[in-house]
C-alpha positions as CSV (number, residue, x, y, z in Angstrom):
1,X,-30.6,18.3,41.0
2,X,-33.8,19.2,42.7
3,X,-33.7,18.2,46.4
4,X,-36.6,17.5,48.8
5,X,-36.8,19.7,51.9
6,X,-35.0,18.2,54.8
7,X,-38.1,17.1,56.8
8,X,-39.5,15.2,53.8
9,X,-36.1,13.7,53.1
10,X,-35.8,12.6,56.7
11,X,-39.2,11.0,56.6
12,X,-38.4,9.1,53.4
13,X,-35.1,7.8,54.8
14,X,-36.6,6.9,58.2
15,X,-39.5,5.1,56.5
16,X,-37.2,3.2,54.1
17,X,-34.8,2.1,56.9
18,X,-37.6,1.2,59.3
19,X,-39.1,-1.1,56.7
20,X,-35.8,-3.0,56.8
21,X,-35.8,-3.1,60.6
22,X,-33.0,-0.5,60.7
23,X,-33.2,2.6,62.9
24,X,-32.0,5.9,61.3
25,X,-29.9,7.0,64.2
26,X,-29.2,10.6,65.3
27,X,-25.7,10.6,63.7
28,X,-27.0,9.6,60.3
29,X,-29.9,12.1,60.4
30,X,-27.5,14.8,61.6
31,X,-25.2,14.0,58.6
32,X,-28.2,14.3,56.2
33,X,-29.1,17.7,57.7
34,X,-25.5,18.9,57.4
35,X,-25.3,17.9,53.8
36,X,-28.6,19.6,53.0
37,X,-27.8,22.7,54.9
38,X,-24.5,23.4,53.1
39,X,-26.0,22.6,49.7
40,X,-23.2,20.0,49.1
41,X,-23.9,17.5,46.4
42,X,-21.5,14.5,46.5
43,X,-20.3,12.8,43.4
44,X,-20.0,9.1,43.3
45,X,-19.1,6.5,40.6
46,X,-20.6,3.1,40.5
47,X,-19.9,0.0,38.4
48,X,-21.4,-3.4,38.5
49,X,-21.0,-6.5,36.4
50,X,-23.5,-5.7,33.7
51,X,-26.9,-4.0,33.4
52,X,-28.1,-6.9,31.2
53,X,-28.4,-8.8,34.5
54,X,-31.6,-7.9,36.3
55,X,-29.8,-8.0,39.7
56,X,-27.4,-5.3,38.5
57,X,-30.2,-3.2,37.0
58,X,-32.1,-3.4,40.3
59,X,-29.0,-2.2,42.1
60,X,-28.6,0.8,39.8
61,X,-32.2,1.7,40.3
62,X,-31.8,1.5,44.0
63,X,-28.6,3.7,44.1
64,X,-30.3,6.3,41.9
65,X,-33.3,6.5,44.2
66,X,-31.2,6.7,47.4
67,X,-28.9,9.2,45.6
68,X,-31.8,11.5,45.2
69,X,-32.8,11.2,48.9
70,X,-29.2,11.8,50.1
71,X,-28.1,14.4,47.6
72,X,-25.5,12.2,45.8
73,X,-24.9,12.6,42.1
74,X,-24.5,9.1,40.6
75,X,-22.3,8.3,37.6
76,X,-22.6,4.8,36.3
77,X,-19.9,2.7,34.4
78,X,-21.6,-0.4,33.1
79,X,-19.5,-3.6,33.1
80,X,-21.5,-5.0,30.2
81,X,-20.7,-8.6,31.4
82,X,-17.3,-8.3,29.8
83,X,-14.1,-8.1,31.8
84,X,-12.2,-6.0,29.3
85,X,-15.1,-3.5,28.9
86,X,-15.5,-3.1,32.7
87,X,-11.8,-2.6,33.0
88,X,-11.8,0.1,30.4
89,X,-14.7,1.8,32.2
90,X,-13.0,1.7,35.6
91,X,-9.8,3.0,34.0
92,X,-11.8,6.0,32.9
93,X,-13.4,6.2,36.3
94,X,-9.9,6.3,37.9
95,X,-8.9,9.3,35.8
96,X,-11.5,11.5,37.5
97,X,-12.0,12.7,41.0
98,X,-14.9,11.3,43.2
99,X,-16.1,11.6,46.7
100,X,-16.4,7.8,46.8
101,X,-16.8,4.9,44.4
102,X,-18.4,1.5,44.7
103,X,-17.7,-1.5,42.4
104,X,-18.9,-5.0,41.8
105,X,-16.2,-6.6,39.6
106,X,-17.0,-9.2,37.1
107,X,-13.8,-11.1,38.0
108,X,-11.6,-11.0,41.0
109,X,-8.2,-9.2,40.4
110,X,-9.3,-7.6,37.1
111,X,-9.5,-4.1,38.4
112,X,-6.7,-3.8,41.0
113,X,-4.6,-1.2,39.2
114,X,-7.3,1.4,38.6
115,X,-8.8,0.8,42.0
116,X,-5.4,1.3,43.7
117,X,-5.0,4.5,41.7
118,X,-8.2,5.8,43.3
119,X,-7.2,4.6,46.7
120,X,-3.9,6.5,46.3
121,X,-6.0,9.6,45.7
122,X,-7.8,9.0,49.1
123,X,-11.1,8.1,47.4
124,X,-13.0,5.5,49.5
125,X,-13.6,2.4,47.4
126,X,-16.4,0.1,48.5
127,X,-16.5,-3.4,47.0
128,X,-20.0,-4.9,46.3
129,X,-21.1,-8.5,46.1
130,X,-17.8,-9.8,44.5
131,X,-14.3,-9.4,45.9
132,X,-12.1,-6.9,44.1
133,X,-9.0,-8.8,45.2
134,X,-7.9,-11.2,47.9
135,X,-7.9,-10.0,51.5
136,X,-5.0,-7.7,52.1
137,X,-4.2,-6.9,48.5
138,X,-5.8,-3.4,48.5
139,X,-7.0,-1.1,51.2
140,X,-10.7,-0.9,50.2
141,X,-13.1,0.9,52.5
142,X,-15.3,-2.1,53.1
143,X,-16.9,-5.1,51.3
144,X,-20.7,-5.6,51.3
145,X,-21.7,-9.1,50.1
146,X,-24.1,-12.0,50.6
147,X,-23.1,-15.4,51.9
148,X,-22.8,-17.1,48.6
149,X,-21.9,-20.5,50.0
150,X,-25.0,-20.5,52.2
151,X,-27.2,-19.5,49.3
152,X,-25.7,-22.3,47.2
153,X,-26.3,-24.8,49.9
154,X,-29.9,-23.8,50.6
155,X,-31.0,-24.0,47.0
156,X,-29.1,-27.2,46.3
157,X,-30.5,-28.9,49.4
158,X,-34.0,-27.9,48.3
159,X,-33.4,-29.5,44.9
160,X,-31.9,-32.6,46.4
161,X,-34.8,-33.0,48.8
162,X,-37.2,-32.6,45.9
163,X,-35.7,-35.5,44.0
164,X,-35.3,-37.8,47.0
165,X,-31.6,-37.6,47.3
166,X,-30.8,-39.5,44.1
167,X,-30.7,-38.8,40.4
168,X,-29.0,-36.6,37.8
169,X,-28.3,-33.0,38.4
170,X,-26.7,-30.1,36.4
171,X,-25.1,-27.0,37.7
172,X,-24.9,-24.0,35.3
173,X,-22.3,-21.6,36.7
174,X,-21.9,-17.9,36.3
175,X,-18.5,-16.3,35.4
176,X,-15.7,-18.5,36.8
177,X,-13.6,-15.5,37.9
178,X,-16.6,-14.1,39.9
179,X,-16.1,-14.9,43.7
180,X,-19.8,-15.1,44.1
181,X,-20.1,-17.8,41.5
182,X,-17.2,-19.6,43.1
183,X,-19.0,-19.5,46.5
184,X,-22.2,-20.7,45.0
185,X,-20.4,-23.6,43.4
186,X,-18.8,-24.4,46.7
187,X,-22.2,-24.5,48.4
188,X,-23.4,-26.8,45.7
189,X,-20.5,-29.2,46.2
190,X,-20.9,-29.1,50.0
191,X,-24.4,-30.6,49.6
192,X,-23.8,-32.9,46.7
193,X,-20.9,-34.7,48.3
194,X,-23.3,-36.1,51.0
195,X,-25.4,-37.9,48.4
196,X,-23.5,-40.7,46.6
197,X,-26.5,-41.5,44.5
198,X,-26.6,-38.1,42.8
199,X,-24.6,-37.7,39.6
200,X,-23.5,-34.3,38.3
201,X,-23.9,-34.4,34.5
202,X,-22.5,-31.0,33.7
203,X,-21.1,-27.9,35.4
204,X,-20.4,-25.6,32.5
205,X,-20.3,-21.8,33.0
206,X,-22.7,-19.6,31.1
207,X,-21.2,-16.2,32.3
208,X,-24.6,-14.8,33.5
209,X,-25.5,-14.6,29.8
210,X,-29.1,-15.8,29.0
211,X,-28.3,-16.3,25.3
212,X,-25.4,-18.7,26.3
213,X,-27.8,-20.4,28.7
214,X,-30.3,-21.1,26.0
215,X,-27.7,-22.5,23.7
216,X,-26.1,-24.6,26.4
217,X,-29.4,-26.0,27.6
218,X,-30.6,-26.9,24.1
219,X,-27.4,-29.0,23.8
220,X,-27.8,-30.5,27.3
221,X,-31.4,-31.6,26.7
222,X,-30.3,-33.3,23.5
223,X,-27.4,-35.0,25.2
224,X,-29.1,-36.2,28.4
225,X,-32.5,-38.0,28.3
226,X,-32.8,-38.0,32.1
227,X,-32.1,-34.8,34.1
228,X,-33.8,-34.6,37.5
229,X,-32.6,-31.2,38.8
230,X,-30.8,-28.1,37.7
231,X,-29.0,-25.5,39.8
232,X,-28.3,-22.1,38.3
233,X,-26.0,-19.4,39.8
234,X,-28.6,-16.7,39.1
235,X,-32.3,-16.4,38.4
236,X,-31.9,-14.9,35.0
237,X,-30.1,-18.0,33.8
238,X,-32.7,-20.2,35.6
239,X,-35.6,-18.5,33.9
240,X,-33.9,-18.6,30.5
241,X,-33.3,-22.4,30.9
242,X,-36.9,-22.9,32.1
243,X,-38.2,-21.6,28.9
244,X,-35.9,-23.9,26.9
245,X,-36.9,-26.8,29.1
246,X,-40.6,-26.0,28.7
247,X,-40.3,-25.6,24.9
248,X,-38.8,-29.2,25.0
249,X,-41.8,-30.4,27.0
250,X,-39.6,-31.5,29.9
251,X,-40.6,-28.9,32.5
252,X,-42.3,-31.5,34.7
253,X,-39.2,-33.7,34.7
254,X,-36.6,-31.2,35.9
255,X,-36.7,-29.4,39.2
256,X,-35.1,-26.0,38.9
257,X,-33.4,-23.6,41.4
258,X,-31.7,-20.2,41.1
259,X,-30.2,-17.5,43.2
260,X,-30.9,-13.8,43.6
261,X,-34.5,-13.8,44.5
262,X,-35.4,-11.4,41.6
263,X,-39.2,-10.7,41.3
264,X,-39.8,-12.9,38.2
265,X,-38.1,-15.8,39.9
266,X,-39.9,-15.3,43.2
267,X,-43.2,-15.3,41.3
268,X,-42.1,-18.4,39.4
269,X,-41.5,-20.2,42.7
270,X,-44.9,-19.1,43.9
271,X,-46.4,-20.4,40.6
272,X,-44.5,-23.7,40.8
273,X,-42.3,-23.1,37.8
274,X,-39.1,-22.9,39.8
275,X,-38.6,-24.9,42.9
276,X,-36.4,-22.5,44.9
277,X,-34.3,-19.4,44.9
278,X,-32.4,-17.4,47.6
279,X,-32.3,-13.7,48.0
280,X,-29.1,-11.9,47.2
281,X,-30.3,-8.3,47.9
282,X,-29.2,-5.9,45.3
283,X,-30.8,-3.0,47.2
284,X,-29.2,-3.8,50.5
285,X,-25.8,-4.2,48.9
286,X,-26.0,-1.1,46.6
287,X,-27.6,1.3,49.1
288,X,-25.2,-0.1,51.7
289,X,-22.3,0.9,49.5
290,X,-23.9,4.4,49.0
291,X,-24.4,4.9,52.7
292,X,-20.9,3.6,53.5
293,X,-19.4,6.1,51.1
294,X,-21.7,8.9,52.4
295,X,-20.5,8.3,55.9
296,X,-16.9,8.1,54.7
297,X,-17.1,11.6,53.3
298,X,-19.5,13.3,55.7
299,X,-18.4,11.7,59.0
300,X,-14.8,10.8,58.0
301,X,-15.3,7.2,58.8
302,X,-12.1,5.1,58.2
303,X,-12.2,1.7,56.6
304,X,-11.0,-1.1,58.9
305,X,-11.5,1.2,61.9
306,X,-15.0,2.8,61.9
307,X,-16.5,0.4,59.4
308,X,-15.6,-3.4,59.3
309,X,-13.9,-5.1,56.4
310,X,-17.0,-7.1,55.7
311,X,-20.7,-6.3,55.9
312,X,-22.8,-9.3,55.3
313,X,-26.1,-8.7,53.4
314,X,-28.1,-11.8,54.2
315,X,-31.4,-12.9,52.6
316,X,-33.9,-15.8,52.9
317,X,-34.3,-18.9,50.8
318,X,-37.6,-18.8,49.0
319,X,-39.7,-21.8,48.3
320,X,-43.4,-22.3,47.6
321,X,-45.1,-22.5,51.0
322,X,-47.0,-25.6,51.9
323,X,-50.7,-24.9,52.5
324,X,-51.3,-25.9,56.1
325,X,-54.5,-25.0,58.0
326,X,-53.6,-24.0,61.5
327,X,-54.7,-21.6,64.2
328,X,-51.1,-21.2,65.3
329,X,-49.2,-20.0,62.2
330,X,-46.3,-18.7,64.3
331,X,-45.3,-22.3,64.9
332,X,-44.7,-22.9,61.1
333,X,-41.6,-21.9,59.1
334,X,-42.3,-18.5,57.6
335,X,-45.7,-18.4,59.3
336,X,-46.8,-20.9,56.6
337,X,-46.5,-18.1,54.0
338,X,-42.8,-17.8,53.5
339,X,-40.6,-14.9,52.3
340,X,-41.9,-14.7,48.7
341,X,-45.0,-12.4,48.9
342,X,-43.4,-9.9,51.2
343,X,-40.2,-9.9,49.3
344,X,-41.9,-8.9,46.1
345,X,-43.3,-5.8,47.8
346,X,-40.0,-4.9,49.4
347,X,-38.1,-5.2,46.1
348,X,-40.7,-3.0,44.4
349,X,-39.6,-0.2,46.8
350,X,-35.9,-1.0,46.7
351,X,-35.8,-2.2,50.3
352,X,-34.6,-5.8,50.3
């Protein structure tokens, strides 16, 4: 692997962190210099739910870029949106030696045995986005995740407001064993229970699979002649359903919201095709896992002692800004512009 000289590497790392409002402290840069000076290339294994999902693919791209900057050789085990296939991949991962590993499981509890095997070999294991197991089951290094309940609440509330607090709504869920999906559903229910005039027509899962979403929504559109809003557990599913809804000529009837804040969905919000999304930052979660593993190896940080059990990777809700003319934009939410345009630039550079 070709490596940039240390001054260039420091500049890239400082610039990337600064853009996120994070200072690259002396300890971190000293660690980078030490790793560069001894020619040590770390080996890390990563797995997330499935690279068919654009969020997962964005995470992989981020890790590979940061791996080049930090001198970490990345090996990827694709979950393929299939619990059995991800388990087979992580079983293979556990048969090898790594400096550290980071995993986003497709379903809670599905990877406990191979993960425990790696922990027993003193390999730091970082959980990403979705819980590997209930608290206290395994001694993972740390868990980096968004607040799924908050995201579910924000998007659902935006949809409810858009339809005036009454009408018919559908929630299309992700994989039911995925703790992120469970949290997003909880956020949905937290809002809906306050509105007795809203009826939930359907809450079927589609397992993050856009093909399943298209089939499901063709059936839903045939079954229900009045659908006012639709909440999807991720943007890929929201966009897939939008195309089905548009093909049926009902895009003006149904207000749509998703989660993840992926570039096509952010642009769709700005264009008025989707009503809302919320950012679940694949870069922050994936590069956070990479840096946590890097510190575990190079600075001997201990999980639960030097690093907390949970690192929250928060992100904004994104809606189309209202065009308000004012000479005091700082008094408006999001300066009257909102998170969307800036987020598109940050995602392009794996920053947020």
